[in-house]
C-alpha positions as CSV (number, residue, x, y, z in Angstrom):
1,X,-95.2,84.8,-215.9
2,X,-92.8,85.1,-218.8
3,X,-89.3,85.5,-218.5
4,X,-88.4,89.2,-219.5
5,X,-85.4,89.0,-221.7
6,X,-82.5,91.4,-221.1
7,X,-80.9,93.5,-224.2
8,X,-77.4,94.2,-224.7
9,X,-78.4,97.6,-223.7
10,X,-79.6,96.4,-220.4
11,X,-76.3,94.8,-219.8
12,X,-74.5,97.9,-220.9
13,X,-76.1,99.7,-218.1
14,X,-74.7,97.7,-215.4
15,X,-71.6,97.7,-217.0
16,X,-71.8,101.5,-216.6
17,X,-72.2,101.3,-212.8
18,X,-69.0,99.2,-212.6
19,X,-67.1,101.8,-214.7
20,X,-68.5,104.1,-212.4
21,X,-67.3,102.0,-209.2
22,X,-63.7,101.9,-210.9
23,X,-63.6,105.5,-211.1
24,X,-64.6,106.2,-207.3
25,X,-61.8,103.7,-206.3
26,X,-59.3,105.2,-208.6
27,X,-60.1,108.8,-206.8
28,X,-59.6,107.2,-203.7
29,X,-56.2,106.0,-204.8
30,X,-57.0,102.4,-204.1
31,X,-55.2,101.0,-207.0
32,X,-57.7,98.5,-207.5
33,X,-59.5,99.6,-210.8
34,X,-57.3,97.8,-213.2
35,X,-58.3,94.3,-211.4
36,X,-61.8,95.5,-211.2
37,X,-62.3,95.9,-214.8
38,X,-60.1,93.0,-216.0
39,X,-62.1,90.7,-213.6
40,X,-65.8,92.2,-215.0
41,X,-64.5,91.7,-218.6
42,X,-63.4,88.2,-217.8
43,X,-66.3,87.2,-215.8
44,X,-68.6,88.3,-218.7
45,X,-66.5,86.4,-221.4
46,X,-66.4,83.4,-219.1
47,X,-70.1,83.2,-218.7
48,X,-71.1,84.1,-222.1
49,X,-68.8,80.9,-223.2
50,X,-70.3,78.9,-220.5
51,X,-73.8,80.1,-221.9
52,X,-73.0,79.0,-225.5
53,X,-71.6,75.5,-224.2
54,X,-74.7,75.0,-222.2
55,X,-77.0,75.6,-225.0
56,X,-75.0,73.2,-227.3
57,X,-75.1,70.6,-224.1
58,X,-78.7,71.0,-223.6
59,X,-79.1,69.9,-227.4
60,X,-77.1,67.0,-227.2
61,X,-77.9,65.7,-223.9
62,X,-75.4,62.8,-223.9
63,X,-73.8,61.6,-220.7
64,X,-70.3,61.8,-222.2
65,X,-70.4,65.6,-222.8
66,X,-72.1,66.3,-219.6
67,X,-69.2,64.1,-217.8
68,X,-66.6,66.0,-219.7
69,X,-68.0,69.5,-218.8
70,X,-68.1,68.3,-215.2
71,X,-64.2,67.1,-215.5
72,X,-63.6,70.6,-217.0
73,X,-65.2,72.3,-213.9
74,X,-63.2,70.3,-211.5
75,X,-60.1,70.5,-213.0
76,X,-60.4,74.6,-213.0
77,X,-61.6,74.6,-209.6
78,X,-58.6,72.7,-208.4
79,X,-56.3,75.4,-210.1
80,X,-58.5,77.9,-207.9
81,X,-58.0,76.2,-204.9
82,X,-54.0,76.5,-205.3
83,X,-54.6,79.9,-206.4
84,X,-56.2,81.0,-202.8
85,X,-53.4,79.9,-200.5
86,X,-50.8,82.0,-199.5
87,X,-48.6,79.0,-198.8
88,X,-49.5,75.9,-200.8
89,X,-48.2,72.4,-200.9
90,X,-45.7,72.1,-203.7
91,X,-46.2,70.2,-207.2
92,X,-48.5,68.0,-208.4
93,X,-49.6,66.5,-204.8
94,X,-50.8,70.4,-203.8
95,X,-53.2,70.0,-206.8
96,X,-54.3,66.7,-206.5
97,X,-55.1,67.0,-202.5
98,X,-57.6,69.8,-203.6
99,X,-59.2,68.0,-206.7
100,X,-59.7,64.7,-204.6
101,X,-61.3,66.6,-201.8
102,X,-63.7,68.2,-204.1
103,X,-64.3,65.4,-206.3
104,X,-65.3,62.6,-204.0
105,X,-68.2,64.9,-202.0
106,X,-69.3,66.9,-204.9
107,X,-69.8,64.3,-207.5
108,X,-71.2,61.6,-205.0
109,X,-73.7,64.1,-203.6
110,X,-74.7,65.7,-207.1
111,X,-75.4,62.0,-208.3
112,X,-77.4,61.4,-205.3
113,X,-79.3,64.4,-205.7
114,X,-80.1,63.6,-209.4
115,X,-80.9,59.9,-208.9
116,X,-82.6,59.5,-205.6
117,X,-84.0,63.4,-204.4
118,X,-84.8,64.7,-207.6
119,X,-84.9,61.6,-209.6
120,X,-84.6,63.3,-212.8
121,X,-84.6,61.0,-216.2
122,X,-82.2,60.3,-217.7
123,X,-80.1,61.0,-214.5
124,X,-77.7,63.2,-216.7
125,X,-80.0,65.5,-218.0
126,X,-77.9,68.6,-218.5
127,X,-80.6,71.3,-217.4
128,X,-80.1,69.8,-213.7
129,X,-76.8,68.1,-213.8
130,X,-74.6,70.9,-214.9
131,X,-75.8,73.7,-212.6
132,X,-76.3,71.4,-209.7
133,X,-72.8,70.0,-209.7
134,X,-71.5,73.6,-210.4
135,X,-73.0,75.2,-207.5
136,X,-71.6,72.3,-205.2
137,X,-68.3,72.3,-206.7
138,X,-68.0,76.3,-206.6
139,X,-69.2,76.3,-202.9
140,X,-66.7,73.2,-201.9
141,X,-63.9,75.0,-203.6
142,X,-64.2,77.9,-201.7
143,X,-64.3,76.0,-198.5
144,X,-61.1,73.6,-199.4
145,X,-59.3,76.8,-200.2
146,X,-60.0,78.4,-196.9
147,X,-59.0,75.3,-195.0
148,X,-56.0,74.5,-196.7
149,X,-54.9,78.1,-196.7
150,X,-55.4,78.1,-192.8
151,X,-53.8,74.9,-192.5
152,X,-50.2,75.6,-194.4
153,X,-50.4,79.2,-193.0
154,X,-50.8,77.9,-189.1
155,X,-48.1,75.3,-189.9
156,X,-45.6,78.2,-191.1
157,X,-46.5,80.2,-188.1
158,X,-46.7,77.8,-185.5
159,X,-43.8,75.7,-186.3
160,X,-42.2,75.4,-182.9
161,X,-45.2,74.6,-181.1
162,X,-45.8,71.7,-183.6
163,X,-42.3,70.7,-183.0
164,X,-42.3,71.0,-179.3
165,X,-45.4,68.6,-179.3
166,X,-43.4,66.1,-181.4
167,X,-40.2,66.4,-179.0
168,X,-42.6,65.4,-176.0
169,X,-43.5,62.3,-177.7
170,X,-46.8,63.1,-179.4
171,X,-47.8,61.7,-182.8
172,X,-48.6,64.2,-185.9
173,X,-52.3,64.0,-185.4
174,X,-51.8,65.3,-181.8
175,X,-49.2,67.6,-182.4
176,X,-51.7,69.3,-185.2
177,X,-54.9,68.8,-183.5
178,X,-55.6,72.3,-182.9
179,X,-54.2,73.4,-186.2
180,X,-56.9,70.9,-187.7
181,X,-59.6,72.2,-185.7
182,X,-58.8,75.8,-186.2
183,X,-58.5,75.3,-190.3
184,X,-61.8,73.4,-190.3
185,X,-63.6,76.2,-188.7
186,X,-62.2,78.5,-191.2
187,X,-63.3,76.5,-193.8
188,X,-66.9,75.9,-192.6
189,X,-67.8,79.4,-191.1
190,X,-68.7,80.9,-194.2
191,X,-71.1,78.1,-195.2
192,X,-72.7,78.3,-191.7
193,X,-73.2,81.9,-192.1
194,X,-74.7,81.3,-195.5
195,X,-77.0,78.8,-193.9
196,X,-77.8,81.5,-191.0
197,X,-79.1,84.4,-193.1
198,X,-80.5,82.6,-196.1
199,X,-84.0,83.9,-196.4
200,X,-83.7,86.9,-193.8
201,X,-81.0,89.0,-194.9
202,X,-80.6,87.6,-198.2
203,X,-82.2,85.5,-201.1
204,X,-80.2,82.9,-202.4
205,X,-79.3,82.8,-206.0
206,X,-80.5,79.9,-207.3
207,X,-84.0,80.8,-205.9
208,X,-84.0,84.3,-207.0
209,X,-82.8,82.8,-210.7
210,X,-86.0,80.4,-210.5
211,X,-88.6,83.0,-209.3
212,X,-87.4,85.4,-211.9
213,X,-87.7,82.6,-214.6
214,X,-91.3,82.0,-213.4
215,X,-91.2,79.2,-210.9
216,X,-93.7,79.2,-208.1
217,X,-92.0,80.5,-205.1
218,X,-92.6,77.5,-202.8
219,X,-91.0,75.1,-205.5
220,X,-88.0,77.5,-205.7
221,X,-87.5,77.5,-202.0
222,X,-87.6,73.5,-201.9
223,X,-84.8,73.4,-204.2
224,X,-83.1,76.4,-202.6
225,X,-83.3,74.1,-199.4
226,X,-82.4,71.0,-201.1
227,X,-79.2,72.7,-202.6
228,X,-78.0,74.7,-199.3
229,X,-78.0,71.2,-197.6
230,X,-75.9,69.4,-200.3
231,X,-73.6,72.5,-200.5
232,X,-73.3,72.4,-196.6
233,X,-72.6,68.8,-196.8
234,X,-70.4,68.8,-199.5
235,X,-68.0,71.5,-198.1
236,X,-67.8,69.9,-194.7
237,X,-67.1,66.6,-196.0
238,X,-64.5,68.2,-198.7
239,X,-62.9,70.4,-196.2
240,X,-62.4,67.8,-193.6
241,X,-60.6,65.2,-196.5
242,X,-58.4,68.2,-197.7
243,X,-57.3,69.2,-194.0
244,X,-56.6,65.4,-193.6
245,X,-54.6,65.0,-196.6
246,X,-53.0,68.2,-196.5
247,X,-51.7,67.9,-192.8
248,X,-50.4,64.3,-193.7
249,X,-48.2,66.0,-196.6
250,X,-46.8,68.4,-194.3
251,X,-44.6,65.5,-192.6
252,X,-42.6,62.9,-193.7
253,X,-42.5,59.1,-192.6
254,X,-40.2,60.0,-189.8
255,X,-42.8,62.3,-188.5
256,X,-40.7,65.5,-189.2
257,X,-42.5,68.6,-189.9
258,X,-41.5,69.5,-193.7
259,X,-42.1,73.4,-194.1
260,X,-39.9,72.7,-197.4
261,X,-42.7,71.1,-199.0
262,X,-44.5,74.4,-199.0
263,X,-44.4,77.1,-201.5
264,X,-45.0,81.1,-201.0
265,X,-47.9,82.0,-203.7
């Protein structure tokens, strides 16, 4: 099966659907039309730029360029994690928490998949390395953002309960045990839901893309299963690490709750 290439007019038809949606939103007085259009244009420009960069990377196939691309993706994902929090940890510390929690599981599991599972040679082959890392990072970013947002918001709203636990002599881990648990639940729930409905309610994006490009369905399914397990593992590990680091930042060396370290988005 040959890949059917899309023309500019084909994409123009889908853009017309977004334009129609914006008109309908405007008629209902929701005030989201501008955001919809700006986001759509931003998405289009970003993906076109990524496509051009990937074409260059595929031609070069050098570990330095692949590593640089991965670093840029990680740093941008770190900003997105910060932006998704209603109350975020102030300063560089908040940014580094998100970046560290994403980098350790995402890069480790992506490398393991490339070297051990897929056994692609060389391991830095851009066709495999960039999409694999991108999907893991993107989903891990979402989970970490949700987890940290739940943690900081819960600390602000549950201040009295946490301080009461501290006054009773409990340490910070005991005082925030319920908050940590709830934050981890919030972080992992979308991933668990994704695993539950895959193949029944929806066909995952990677699998759909491979099938459309001519990959045999069963082979596409195997890659998708691998990818979803990697995503679930990286998201869980990243969320646990982020919540642990974030919770520590909420207290000082004297075990006092420091909500002044949070900034309102």
